[in-house]
C-alpha positions as a printed Julia matrix, in Angstrom:
458×3 Matrix{Float64}:
 -31.65  -38.86  -33.1
 -29.49  -35.95  -34.11
 -26.45  -35.3   -31.96
 -26.66  -31.98  -30.08
 -24.6   -29.13  -31.49
 -22.75  -28.99  -28.21
 -22.83  -30.84  -24.9
 -22.37  -27.88  -22.56
 -22.2   -24.13  -22.92
 -18.81  -23.92  -21.18
 -16.23  -26.58  -20.39
 -13.88  -25.71  -17.53
 -10.59  -27.63  -17.42
  -9.42  -27.91  -13.81
 -11.38  -28.21  -10.56
  -9.23  -26.07   -8.29
 -10.75  -23.1    -6.5
 -10.48  -20.92   -9.62
 -12.32  -23.37  -11.87
 -14.96  -24.21   -9.28
 -15.7   -20.59   -8.4
 -15.99  -19.71  -12.1
 -18.42  -22.61  -12.5
 -20.58  -21.13   -9.73
 -20.8   -17.76  -11.41
 -21.63  -19.35  -14.78
 -24.26  -21.79  -13.52
 -25.85  -19.02  -11.43
 -26.32  -17.1   -14.69
 -28.0   -20.09  -16.34
 -24.95  -21.22  -18.33
 -24.6   -25.01  -18.39
 -21.09  -25.92  -17.34
 -18.96  -29.07  -17.22
 -15.88  -29.04  -15.0
 -13.27  -31.65  -15.95
 -10.59  -32.66  -13.44
  -7.82  -35.2   -14.09
  -7.3   -35.98  -10.39
  -9.65  -38.28   -8.47
 -11.04  -35.37   -6.46
 -11.39  -31.6    -6.85
  -9.23  -29.07   -5.03
  -5.91  -28.88   -6.83
  -3.17  -27.64   -4.52
  -5.72  -26.9    -1.78
  -5.68  -30.5    -0.6
  -5.75  -32.01    2.87
  -4.43  -35.47    3.78
  -6.14  -37.46    6.53
  -3.81  -39.45    8.8
  -5.09  -41.14   11.99
  -7.65  -38.42   12.66
  -5.33  -35.54   11.72
  -5.97  -33.17    8.81
  -2.7   -32.22    7.14
  -2.62  -29.43    4.55
  -0.33  -30.02    1.6
   0.83  -26.4     1.26
  -0.79  -24.62    4.18
  -1.45  -21.33    2.38
  -2.55  -18.63    4.78
  -5.78  -16.76    4.12
  -6.93  -13.38    5.41
 -10.37  -12.5     6.7
 -10.06   -9.34    4.56
  -9.9   -11.19    1.22
 -12.87   -9.7    -0.69
 -13.45  -12.76   -2.89
 -14.09  -14.99    0.13
 -17.22  -12.89    0.68
 -18.13  -12.38   -2.97
 -17.74  -15.92   -4.33
 -21.02  -17.87   -4.62
 -20.9   -21.15   -2.74
 -18.63  -19.96    0.08
 -21.38  -18.66    2.34
 -20.87  -21.58    4.72
 -17.07  -21.32    4.79
 -15.83  -21.17    8.4
 -12.53  -19.35    8.9
 -10.4   -19.96   11.98
  -8.3   -16.86   12.77
  -4.85  -16.82   14.31
  -4.18  -14.6    17.31
  -3.83  -10.94   16.21
  -0.53  -10.1    14.58
   2.3   -12.62   14.66
   4.88  -13.9    17.14
   8.46  -13.08   16.16
  11.34  -15.18   17.47
  14.66  -13.36   17.69
  17.73  -13.96   19.83
  15.93  -16.54   21.94
  12.96  -14.26   22.68
   9.43  -14.0    21.32
   7.61  -10.72   20.69
   4.12  -10.09   19.34
   3.95   -7.62   16.49
   1.8    -6.33   13.66
  -1.63   -6.25   15.3
  -3.59   -3.29   13.84
  -7.19   -3.96   14.92
  -9.21   -1.04   13.59
  -9.39    2.59   12.59
  -9.05    3.38   16.28
  -5.86    1.33   16.23
  -4.62    3.49   13.36
  -5.18    6.66   15.38
  -3.44    5.14   18.37
  -0.49    4.06   16.21
  -0.11    7.59   14.83
  -0.43    9.04   18.31
   2.24    6.67   19.6
   4.53    7.72   16.77
   4.08   11.43   17.59
   4.64   10.75   21.3
   7.8     8.76   20.73
   9.16   11.41   18.34
   8.51   14.04   20.97
  10.4    12.0    23.54
  13.23   11.47   21.09
  13.59   15.23   20.59
  13.51   16.01   24.36
  16.81   16.84   26.14
  18.57   13.85   27.68
  20.58   13.63   30.84
  24.24   12.78   30.51
  23.72    9.27   31.85
  20.46    8.76   29.92
  19.08    6.65   32.8
  15.95    7.16   34.86
  15.26   10.61   33.46
  11.72   11.47   32.28
  11.67   12.04   28.53
  14.6     9.72   27.86
  14.13    7.15   25.08
  15.67    3.83   26.15
  18.11    2.2    23.78
  16.85   -0.87   21.95
  17.91   -4.11   23.57
  20.04   -6.55   21.63
  17.98   -8.9    19.54
  14.79   -6.81   19.55
  13.3    -7.74   16.16
  11.41   -4.49   15.62
  14.16   -2.0    16.44
  13.72    1.14   18.51
  10.47    2.48   19.9
  10.4     4.97   17.02
  10.79    2.12   14.53
   7.95    0.18   16.15
   5.61    3.19   16.24
   6.44    4.02   12.63
   5.69    0.42   11.61
   2.32    0.49   13.38
   1.38    3.73   11.67
   2.49    2.39    8.27
   0.39   -0.76    8.68
  -2.59    1.33    9.7
  -2.2     3.5     6.6
  -1.95    0.41    4.4
  -5.14   -1.0     5.87
  -7.1     2.06    4.78
  -5.34    2.72    1.45
  -7.33    2.14   -1.75
  -5.94   -0.7    -3.84
  -5.62    1.63   -6.84
  -3.24    3.87   -4.91
  -0.97    0.94   -4.07
  -0.96   -0.25   -7.67
   0.06    3.23   -8.84
   3.33    3.09   -6.89
   6.57    2.47   -8.82
   7.22   -1.26   -9.14
  10.47   -2.68   -7.79
  11.56   -5.88   -6.05
  10.02   -5.69   -2.59
  13.36   -5.57   -0.76
  14.55   -2.63   -2.88
  11.25   -0.78   -2.55
  11.26   -1.06    1.25
  14.83    0.24    1.41
  14.06    3.2    -0.87
  11.03    4.09    1.27
  13.34    4.5     4.24
  12.15    1.46    6.19
  14.91    0.63    8.7
  16.88   -2.51    7.88
  16.12   -3.87   11.35
  12.38   -3.57   10.69
  12.7    -5.21    7.26
  14.78   -8.15    8.48
  13.09   -8.44   11.88
   9.47   -8.22   10.79
   8.64   -7.57    7.15
  10.89  -10.23    5.63
   9.62  -13.11    7.82
   6.03  -11.88    7.48
   6.16  -11.6     3.68
   7.91  -14.97    3.53
   4.88  -16.46    5.3
   2.4   -14.62    3.06
   4.17  -14.97   -0.31
   6.61  -17.89    0.22
   9.43  -15.55   -0.86
  12.02  -15.06    1.92
  14.37  -13.11   -0.37
  11.7   -10.45   -1.13
  12.14  -10.7    -4.89
   8.36  -10.34   -5.31
   6.93   -7.25   -7.01
   6.55   -4.44   -4.49
   2.94   -4.0    -5.62
   2.12   -7.61   -4.75
   3.93   -7.24   -1.43
   1.94   -4.07   -0.68
  -1.32   -5.91   -1.38
  -0.27   -8.76    0.91
   0.63   -6.35    3.71
  -2.63   -4.49    3.19
  -4.6    -7.73    3.58
  -2.61   -8.55    6.73
  -3.14   -5.1     8.23
  -6.87   -4.9     7.46
  -7.86   -8.42    8.56
  -6.71  -11.47   10.46
  -4.62  -14.33    9.17
  -6.73  -17.47    9.16
  -7.19  -21.01    7.86
 -10.34  -22.82    6.68
 -11.95  -24.95    9.36
 -11.34  -28.61    8.61
  -8.35  -28.04    6.34
  -7.58  -26.32    3.07
  -9.77  -28.78    1.18
 -12.87  -27.35    2.87
 -12.89  -24.44    0.44
 -12.98  -26.44   -2.84
 -15.25  -29.05   -1.25
 -17.83  -26.37   -0.42
 -17.66  -25.01   -3.96
 -17.99  -28.46   -5.55
 -20.84  -29.54   -3.27
 -22.92  -26.44   -4.04
 -22.76  -26.89   -7.83
 -25.61  -28.62   -9.68
 -25.27  -32.42   -9.64
 -23.21  -33.75  -12.52
 -21.26  -30.51  -13.04
 -17.88  -31.77  -11.82
 -16.3   -34.81  -13.5
 -13.15  -36.18  -11.86
 -10.68  -38.62  -13.39
 -11.09  -37.0   -16.83
  -7.82  -36.19  -18.62
  -8.01  -33.42  -21.19
  -5.53  -33.95  -24.01
  -6.26  -30.92  -26.22
  -8.47  -27.85  -26.32
 -10.0   -25.54  -28.93
 -12.42  -22.65  -28.8
 -15.47  -24.89  -29.23
 -14.37  -28.28  -27.89
 -12.02  -30.22  -25.67
 -10.68  -33.71  -26.29
 -10.39  -36.14  -23.4
  -8.82  -39.56  -23.02
 -11.95  -41.0   -21.41
 -14.83  -39.37  -23.3
 -13.41  -38.3   -26.63
 -14.46  -34.89  -27.91
 -16.8   -32.71  -25.86
 -18.36  -29.85  -27.79
 -19.14  -26.52  -26.21
 -19.47  -22.8   -26.89
 -16.45  -21.74  -24.8
 -13.52  -23.28  -22.92
 -12.05  -21.97  -19.67
  -8.58  -23.27  -18.79
  -8.35  -23.23  -14.97
  -5.37  -25.49  -14.32
  -2.0   -24.66  -12.8
   0.36  -22.61  -14.97
   2.47  -25.5   -16.26
  -0.5   -27.67  -17.24
  -2.12  -24.67  -18.91
   1.01  -24.11  -21.04
   1.09  -27.8   -22.03
  -2.49  -27.59  -23.3
  -2.0   -24.18  -24.84
   1.6   -23.7   -26.04
   2.6   -20.07  -25.89
   1.31  -19.37  -22.38
   4.12  -18.19  -20.12
   5.24  -20.56  -17.36
   6.44  -18.56  -14.35
   9.1   -19.54  -11.89
   7.8   -21.15   -8.71
   8.51  -21.05   -5.0
   8.86  -24.59   -3.59
   7.19  -25.29   -0.25
   7.64  -28.15    2.2
   5.25  -28.62    5.12
   6.28  -30.83    8.04
   3.55  -32.02   10.41
   4.27  -33.22   13.97
   2.06  -34.28   16.84
   2.53  -34.37   20.6
   0.39  -34.67   23.7
   2.27  -31.74   25.32
   1.74  -28.77   22.99
   3.92  -25.63   23.15
   2.43  -22.66   24.98
   2.17  -20.24   22.05
  -1.61  -20.57   21.74
  -3.24  -19.82   18.38
  -0.29  -17.74   17.16
   1.68  -17.83   13.94
   5.35  -18.01   14.96
   7.95  -16.53   12.58
  11.73  -16.82   12.79
  13.25  -13.35   12.44
  16.79  -14.78   12.81
  16.49  -17.23    9.88
  18.35  -19.62   12.15
  17.07  -22.81   10.56
  14.92  -24.23    7.78
  11.52  -23.3     9.29
  10.08  -20.02    7.99
   6.92  -20.15   10.09
   5.14  -22.62   12.33
   1.98  -22.92   14.43
   0.23  -25.26   16.79
  -2.45  -25.41   14.15
  -4.82  -27.53   16.26
  -5.12  -24.58   18.67
  -6.22  -22.43   15.73
  -8.55  -25.09   14.32
  -9.29  -27.92   16.8
 -10.91  -30.04   14.07
  -7.48  -30.78   12.61
  -6.37  -33.11   15.41
  -8.04  -35.81   17.53
  -8.86  -34.95   21.12
  -5.86  -34.97   23.43
  -3.31  -34.48   20.63
  -1.74  -31.32   19.23
  -0.85  -30.78   15.58
   2.18  -28.6    14.84
   2.54  -27.62   11.18
   5.79  -26.0    10.02
   6.66  -24.53    6.63
  10.08  -24.75    4.96
  10.68  -22.51    1.95
  13.11  -23.15   -0.87
  15.14  -26.32   -1.27
  14.71  -28.43    1.88
  17.79  -29.76    3.73
  18.75  -33.44    3.17
  17.67  -34.69    6.61
  14.69  -32.37    6.82
  12.95  -33.92    9.83
  16.04  -33.71   12.04
  16.81  -30.15   10.93
  13.21  -29.06   11.48
  13.02  -30.68   14.93
  16.2   -28.9    16.05
  14.91  -25.57   14.76
  11.46  -26.04   16.33
  13.06  -26.83   19.67
  14.7   -23.39   19.65
  11.62  -21.58   18.34
   9.22  -23.1    20.88
  11.74  -23.38   23.72
  10.94  -27.03   24.37
  12.24  -30.47   23.5
  10.86  -32.04   20.33
  12.45  -35.45   20.93
   9.11  -37.11   21.73
   7.2   -35.47   18.89
   5.88  -37.86   16.26
   6.34  -36.99   12.59
   3.05  -37.42   10.71
   4.04  -36.3     7.2
   6.58  -34.36    5.16
   4.85  -32.86    2.12
   7.07  -31.28   -0.54
   5.57  -29.33   -3.45
   8.24  -28.14   -5.93
   5.87  -25.78   -7.8
   3.71  -24.62   -4.92
   3.38  -20.88   -5.54
   3.98  -18.95   -8.8
   6.69  -16.3    -8.37
   5.59  -12.68   -8.86
   8.84  -10.89   -9.69
   8.65   -7.43  -11.31
   7.37   -6.54  -13.76
   4.29   -8.49  -12.72
   0.91   -7.91  -14.35
  -1.67   -8.35  -11.61
  -4.46   -8.42  -14.16
  -3.13  -10.64  -16.92
  -5.71  -11.13  -19.69
  -8.24  -13.89  -19.06
  -9.71  -13.76  -22.59
  -7.2   -15.23  -25.05
  -9.58  -15.56  -28.0
 -13.33  -15.43  -28.42
 -14.32  -18.76  -26.88
 -10.99  -19.44  -25.1
 -10.28  -18.16  -21.59
  -7.8   -18.83  -18.8
  -7.77  -18.18  -15.05
  -5.81  -19.11  -11.95
  -3.4   -17.59   -9.44
  -0.82  -17.29  -12.23
  -3.07  -14.71  -13.95
  -3.46  -12.47  -10.89
  -1.68  -12.71   -7.54
  -0.31  -16.0    -6.19
  -2.87  -16.22   -3.41
  -6.32  -17.71   -2.91
  -7.67  -14.18   -3.33
  -5.85  -13.95   -6.68
  -7.17  -17.31   -7.89
 -10.75  -16.39   -7.0
 -10.45  -12.92   -8.49
  -9.08  -14.23  -11.79
 -12.03  -16.64  -11.94
 -14.38  -13.71  -11.3
 -12.84  -11.81  -14.24
 -12.91  -14.85  -16.54
 -16.53  -15.76  -15.83
 -17.57  -12.13  -16.38
 -15.79  -12.15  -19.75
 -17.49  -15.4   -20.76
 -20.94  -14.13  -19.8
 -20.34  -10.94  -21.77
 -19.2   -12.83  -24.87
 -22.02  -15.38  -24.73
 -24.61  -12.72  -24.03
 -25.97  -15.02  -21.35
 -29.14  -13.82  -19.71
 -30.7   -17.2   -19.03
 -30.35  -20.88  -19.71
 -28.61  -21.47  -23.01
 -28.64  -25.21  -23.28
 -29.5   -28.32  -21.35
 -26.33  -30.17  -20.44
 -25.82  -33.57  -22.05
 -24.2   -36.43  -20.09
 -20.61  -37.34  -20.92
 -20.24  -40.49  -23.0
 -17.45  -43.01  -22.81
 -15.01  -42.76  -25.7
 -15.53  -45.34  -28.42
């Protein structure tokens, strides 16, 4: 029998969320697709470790209910998102304060009204003592993370405006490092350090705010227009849903790709696999190893420390941020109160994120910091895992192209969070762009070819 001219229309290298979501769009259009993954299971960095009934996310990336691609990606219809309490909890000077909740368009009007009211009070005459007189604006207490009442009302109005701003308008703003852009926009330093810096650190894993101001604006827009959330069952639920909904035999794990071309890939296990197009959907470093010349960005390292206790802190389903930067923990949550499926009954799971280079004795340092943040002893907490990922999140320093090309050559494409924004939304959106480019180039309107099974290398 003659060998087929090719064994699949498209070979996708990498079974993370970008590769899997691209595979859905291609197979839905009748394009036969083979997804090759070197690891024993799909998911990439969105992995979840199971330990004694606990589900421990490796990176713990936060999602937003406002991410458009979570609604648009085929295969994610059954994805269950578990939202945090509205806004975030800020810890400053031994106190906790809820901030950043902008629920709706009505909330936007209320925020603007509050700003006008507070400005009116600020301009009213004050008594000499400034105490107990109607129309007097009280001075901000020491340690208040959001500044004066005017600062807080201005922040609420700004978040409300962001929530309703078209993306194109945000992308048209001048691009600067986020810290510099916020300062030039007149945002008070207290508001930046007390709220925006810890929030953006949680969203972008960049506590120094070196990220492009356009990327930071998009992250704040997603925060203001939705709710922070996590996938029910752990981060792996998202790639598992995508993989399970693909046609049987589409995803091949334990297959190491050693080289790629426009019409074939070479693997250690199955030799050469011929195709009409190749989509590289790995992380940025692996992509550059397979295709020299691709830029490798800097990365933000992330360490997640998981603890358990039978006496959980009383913060509920809140994301707790440290505005003081008084220890290694950037943000923490009793994640089992957000998603009960992540811990066995009667136990609480506390997941805490450390950004940058972790301290030498990380568990001790984290325990001491968590004791201050939660206001309780952590001596009896049990450490379940310490998961360090040196290249967890691609850095997005300016100038950052949010729409880096996905078509490198006719027949050769690339996608992933390093081609868009360093978020799950960015990974899914880059896959959307890449699959659309492939379908355009192949002229796919129906089934092109019946997939052939992979053969063992001779």
